[in-house]
C-alpha positions, 0 to 999 in steps of 0.5 A: 068587822074590818079595821076602821081608821076614819078621817072624821073632819077638821074643826074649822072654828079652831086655830090652828085646825085640828084633824080628828081621827077615829081608830078602831080594831087592829090598826095596820101600817098601811092604814096609818100611811093612807091616813097621813097621806090624806091629812097631808094633802087636805086643803086645811093642812097648814103649819101648826095643824094638830091631830087628835086621835081617838084610839079608845077602841083600838085592839091591836097596833103595828109591831115595834119595827112599824111603829118606828116607821110611823114615827118617821112618817110623823117626822116628815109631816112635822117638816111640813108644819104638823103641830102637836098630836094627842092620842087618847088610848082606851087600854094600857097596851095602846097607851104604852105603844103611844108612849113609845111612839112619842119617844121615837118621834121626839128626836124628829121634832114631833110632839106627841102625848098619850092620854086616857081621857079626851078632855085632857087631850084637848086641854093639852092641845090647846096649851101646846097651841098657846105655847107655840103662839107665845114662842117667838120665831127666829 
């Protein structure tokens, strides 16, 4: 079965909007780049938009050098208004790489948090959105 990184949809009832991403198999840099381009050009990409990535069925990820590039891509999206990103990992390896991505993206003002459970990820996204609403803009 080929690698599948599917853009699922935007949940329209949520404010800010949330892009749900499903990733399976061996994820490549090209697929991540295509995905970010699709999100960036989507009509619902507005400041504060969030990403919930379901990576529970991911078996392999790009090498560290490409994870650095992905962090940079997320930084570019953050300058356009990307909000928090939650990644739900299904195994220890993907969870660890997600933590590395979060560390690399932090200096670029990207808030990423890996999780083991979908409920925890959704609660964190909601709390992040609430915290952003409560913080005055200067």
